[in-house]
C-alpha positions in Angstrom: 107.6 127.5 119.2 108.0 131.4 119.9 107.0 132.8 116.2 103.2 130.5 116.9 100.4 132.5 118.6 97.1 130.3 120.0 95.1 133.9 119.5 96.5 133.0 116.0 93.8 132.8 112.4 93.3 130.2 110.8 95.0 130.7 107.6 95.1 126.8 106.8 91.1 126.2 106.4 92.9 122.2 105.1 95.8 120.2 104.9 96.7 116.4 103.3 99.5 114.4 103.0 99.2 112.1 99.5 99.1 108.5 100.1 102.9 107.8 100.7 103.6 110.9 102.3 106.2 112.5 99.8 103.6 115.6 99.2 101.5 117.6 100.9 98.7 119.9 99.7 97.0 122.9 102.3 93.8 124.8 101.3 93.7 129.1 101.7 91.1 131.9 101.7 93.4 132.8 98.6 93.9 129.0 96.4 95.9 126.4 97.4 99.5 125.0 97.5 100.8 121.7 96.8 104.8 121.4 98.7 107.6 118.7 98.2 107.1 117.1 101.9 111.3 116.0 101.2 113.2 119.9 100.8 109.7 122.2 101.5 109.4 122.8 98.3 105.7 124.2 96.5 105.8 123.2 92.7 102.3 124.0 92.1 100.2 127.0 93.6 96.7 128.9 92.4 95.4 131.6 94.3 92.0 131.8 92.8 89.7 132.0 95.8 89.5 129.4 98.9 89.4 125.6 99.4 88.0 123.2 102.3 89.2 120.4 100.4 92.8 119.2 98.4 93.1 116.0 98.0 95.9 114.2 95.6 96.0 111.1 94.0 99.8 110.1 95.0 102.1 112.1 92.9 100.5 112.2 90.1 98.3 115.4 88.1 95.3 114.6 89.7 92.6 116.4 92.5 90.0 116.8 93.8 89.4 120.0 95.3 86.4 121.6 96.9 85.9 125.7 97.1 84.7 127.2 100.8 82.2 128.8 99.8 83.1 131.9 100.0 83.7 132.7 95.8 80.3 131.9 93.8 81.8 129.8 92.1 83.4 127.4 94.8 80.8 125.7 96.4 81.2 123.6 98.7 78.5 121.3 97.2 80.9 120.8 94.0 83.5 118.6 93.8 85.9 119.1 91.3 88.4 116.5 89.9 91.8 118.9 88.8 94.1 118.3 86.1 97.4 120.4 87.5 99.4 119.5 84.2 97.1 121.6 82.4 94.9 124.0 84.9 91.9 122.5 83.9 89.2 121.3 85.4 88.3 117.4 84.1 84.4 116.6 85.6 82.9 118.2 88.2 80.3 116.9 90.5 77.3 118.5 92.0 75.6 117.6 95.9 73.1 118.6 97.2 74.8 119.8 100.8 77.7 120.4 101.1 80.8 117.9 100.6 83.0 117.8 104.3 85.3 115.0 103.3 86.9 113.4 99.5 89.5 110.4 100.1 90.8 109.1 96.8 93.0 105.8 95.3 93.6 104.7 92.1 90.6 103.0 91.9 87.8 104.6 94.3 86.5 108.5 94.6 84.9 108.6 98.1 82.6 111.9 98.8 81.7 111.8 102.5 78.4 114.6 103.2 76.5 115.0 106.1 74.3 112.5 106.5 75.3 110.3 103.2 78.5 108.8 102.0 79.4 108.0 97.7 81.2 105.8 96.3 82.7 105.9 92.7 84.8 104.5 90.1 87.6 106.9 89.9 88.4 105.8 86.2 84.5 106.4 84.7 82.8 108.3 87.4 79.5 106.0 87.7 78.4 105.4 91.5 78.8 102.4 92.5 77.3 102.9 96.2 75.7 105.4 98.7 76.3 104.9 102.4 73.7 106.6 104.9 75.5 107.1 108.1 74.8 109.3 111.0 75.0 113.3 110.7 78.3 113.3 111.1 79.0 116.8 110.4 82.5 117.5 111.1 82.9 114.9 107.5 84.5 112.1 110.4 86.2 109.3 108.2 89.4 107.7 107.8 90.6 105.5 104.3 93.2 103.2 103.3 94.4 103.2 100.3 95.8 100.3 99.2 94.0 98.2 97.1 94.3 94.4 98.8 93.4 96.3 102.5 90.9 99.5 101.3 88.5 99.7 103.7 86.5 103.1 104.9 85.6 103.7 108.5 82.8 106.7 109.6 81.1 106.9 112.5 78.1 105.1 113.6 76.8 106.6 116.6 75.9 109.9 117.2 75.9 109.0 121.2 79.1 106.5 121.1 82.2 106.0 120.2 81.0 103.3 117.3 83.2 103.0 114.0 81.4 101.7 110.9 84.7 99.8 108.5 83.2 99.6 105.3 84.8 97.3 102.2 85.6 100.1 99.7 86.8 97.8 97.4 84.5 95.1 97.6 81.3 97.2 98.1 80.1 95.6 101.7 80.1 96.9 105.3 82.6 94.4 107.2 82.2 95.2 110.9 81.3 97.7 113.3 83.1 98.4 115.9 82.2 99.7 119.9 85.8 101.6 120.6 84.6 104.5 123.3 81.6 105.1 125.8 81.5 108.7 123.8 81.1 110.2 120.3 84.3 110.3 117.9 87.1 112.7 117.9 89.1 111.0 115.7 90.2 108.0 113.8 92.8 107.1 111.3 93.4 103.9 109.5 96.9 102.3 108.8 97.9 101.9 105.5 97.4 98.4 104.8 93.9 98.7 106.0 95.2 95.7 109.2 94.4 98.5 111.7 92.3 101.1 113.2 93.0 103.7 115.5 90.3 106.0 116.4 90.1 108.8 119.8 86.6 109.7 121.9 85.2 113.0 123.0 87.4 113.0 126.5 90.4 112.8 124.5 91.8 110.6 127.1 92.0 107.1 126.0 93.1 106.0 122.7 91.9 102.7 121.7 93.5 100.5 118.2 91.5 97.4 117.0 92.1 94.3 113.6 90.3 95.0 111.6 89.7 92.1 110.0 88.9 90.4 113.4 87.3 93.9 114.5 89.1 92.8 118.5 90.7 95.1 120.3 94.5 95.5 119.9 95.4 98.0 122.4 94.5 100.3 124.3 96.9 103.8 124.9 96.1 106.2 127.6 96.8 109.6 126.4 96.0 111.6 129.8 93.8 112.2 132.9 92.9 115.6 131.7 89.7 115.2 128.5 91.5 116.8 125.6 90.9 117.2 121.7 92.8 115.2 119.4 93.6 116.3 116.3 95.0 113.5 114.6 95.5 110.3 114.3 98.8 108.6 112.4 99.8 105.0 112.0 103.9 104.7 111.2 104.2 103.0 107.8 104.5 99.3 107.8 102.9 96.6 105.8 102.3 94.8 109.1 101.8 96.2 112.4 103.4 100.0 112.5 105.8 100.0 114.9 104.0 103.2 116.4 101.3 105.8 116.4 101.1 109.5 117.1 98.4 111.9 117.5 98.1 115.7 118.3 95.4 117.6 120.4 94.8 120.6 122.1 97.5 120.5 124.8 100.0 121.6 122.2 101.6 117.7 122.8 102.9 115.3 120.8 101.9 111.6 121.5 104.0 108.3 120.9 102.6 105.3 121.4 104.7 102.1 120.8 102.8 99.1 119.3 105.4 97.4 119.1 107.0 98.2 122.5 104.2 96.9 124.1 104.0 93.4 121.3 107.7 92.5 122.8 106.6 92.9 126.2 103.6 90.9 125.8 105.7 88.2 124.2 108.8 88.1 126.8 105.3 87.8 129.8 103.6 85.3 128.1 106.3 82.8 129.0 106.4 83.9 132.5 103.4 82.4 135.1 101.9 85.6 136.0 102.0 86.8 132.6 100.2 84.0 130.9 97.3 84.7 134.1 97.0 88.7 133.6 94.6 89.2 130.0 96.3 91.8 127.9 93.9 94.4 128.3 95.2 94.8 132.3 98.7 94.1 131.7 99.0 97.5 129.3 98.9 99.3 132.9 101.9 97.8 133.9 103.7 99.0 130.6 105.5 102.3 130.6 107.8 102.7 128.2 105.2 102.8 125.5 104.3 107.1 125.9 106.1 109.8 124.8 104.8 113.0 124.9 106.6 116.1 123.4 105.2 118.8 125.6 104.8 122.2 123.5 105.0 121.4 120.3 102.8 123.9 119.5 100.2 126.4 121.1 97.6 125.2 122.8 94.6 125.5 120.9 96.1 125.3 117.5 95.0 122.8 115.1 97.6 120.5 113.9 97.9 117.8 111.2 100.7 115.0 111.6 101.9 112.2 110.2 104.4 109.7 110.7 106.4 110.1 107.6 109.1 107.6 107.5 111.1 105.2 110.2 114.4 104.4 109.8 116.1 100.8 111.4 119.7 101.5 112.2 121.2 98.1 113.7 124.1 99.4 116.3 126.5 97.8 118.5 125.5 96.8 122.3 128.4 96.4 125.4 126.5 93.3 128.1 127.9 91.6 131.1 126.5 88.2 131.3 127.3 85.6 133.0 129.1 82.1 131.5 129.3 79.0 133.2 132.6 77.4 134.3 132.4 73.9 134.5 135.6 73.0 136.7 134.0 69.7 138.4 130.5 67.6 138.5 130.1 69.0 141.6 130.2 73.5 141.7 129.4 75.6 138.4 131.2 78.8 138.9 129.6 81.6 137.3 131.8 84.1 134.8 130.9 87.7 134.2 132.4 87.7 130.0 131.6 90.9 127.6 129.4 90.1 125.2 129.1 92.1 122.2 125.7 92.5 120.4 123.7 94.5 117.1 120.5 95.9 118.9 118.1 98.0 116.8 117.3 101.1 117.1 115.1 103.8 115.2 114.8 106.7 113.7 111.0 108.5 113.1 110.9 110.9 111.0 107.1 113.4 112.0 105.5 116.3 110.2 103.4 118.0 111.4 101.4 121.1 109.3 99.4 123.9 111.9 96.3 125.9 111.3 98.1 128.9 111.3 100.2 128.3 108.5 103.7 125.8 109.9 105.7 122.9 109.0 107.4 121.1 111.3 108.9 118.5 111.0 110.7 116.3 114.0 113.2 113.5 114.1 113.0 110.8 117.1 115.1 109.0 117.9 114.9 105.8 120.3 117.1 102.9 121.1 117.0 99.5 122.7 116.6 100.9 126.1 114.0 103.5 125.1 115.2 106.4 125.8 113.3 109.5 123.4 115.6 111.6 122.0 113.3 114.9 119.8 115.0 117.4 117.3 113.2 119.6 115.2 114.9 119.2 111.9 112.9 121.4 109.9 110.4 124.9 110.6 109.2 127.7 108.1 105.9 129.6 107.0 104.0 127.8 104.0 101.7 130.9 102.8 105.4 132.8 103.1 107.7 130.1 101.2 108.9 131.8 97.3 108.0 129.6 94.6 110.8 128.2 93.0 110.2 127.9 89.1 106.2 127.0 90.4 103.5 125.4 87.9 100.5 127.8 88.4 99.4 127.5 84.8 
């Protein structure tokens, strides 16, 4: 982007979308702000110091906030449950070491430290379980907020890309997945907890596993040269997500079409050659699964991305098909005729927050020919948006 610079300071200390992507929050050195994702309007802000964690509970008035430690009153070891309606703290939890990540849904509160993770009942704030983890200095984790498939994913090794998947509702370890040879850099769970995507510190491969069976479903190549993966996000879906996106230190946005590969696998399985080649090898034969928007951001600028929505639209396709004209039993003549058919096209809405303070919204359209069309719909500076009757009581 022309108005951004790779040398710009990271003015955004944290950024997170709520569980249904209808809102997002940012933490800065001055305070925090909450935005409406659809309009970009600031509907809450509080300028009381630096915050490193701001997590929302859907569109409710409850926030989980953690200070960045730049003011004595905002310790990184103190979690505050904050009510935006009253502007007061509901409860505070103190820990021996810095809080690195917080996740929440309607039943559970998860607090990630460097070597321990605490599971709380959200209503009573009673500790339900404590999970000892390998050193996790970056607070790397993933969380699926669905109560039916509520999982937490944490690094399980410091030397390779293993993931511990923990059932947060039933309070037990579900499985451990060996996803990569090198340590993890990014993890995401689909919102329903069915799939987990991972990237290692190499950043060349992104793998997707089925959580219930801990089996690999897809393996995508992002690129040949190493790159730091900043974020991963599945498309919203109650079953198999249609797409997966990644942002990286190269400044590019990568989109992988899971639904396309599923269709291709189904078609191949009916052929003799397709039935003889394993799916893990077949992935290399599918050039249409991966599209890249180069230079979406300046290289080295950390970015957080999410797929807010995917709309499916029926369009008309005209094609020539061969029909048979049975004149006699001995001769069969092929006659070309025109066929009109309905083809489902899709439009994805992708929102991105950059660490140097910008919000971008792209629309990505692709049709039955898998031809992508990128369009930058909105872009604005998160710090210069003028609040409209903002509630900051």
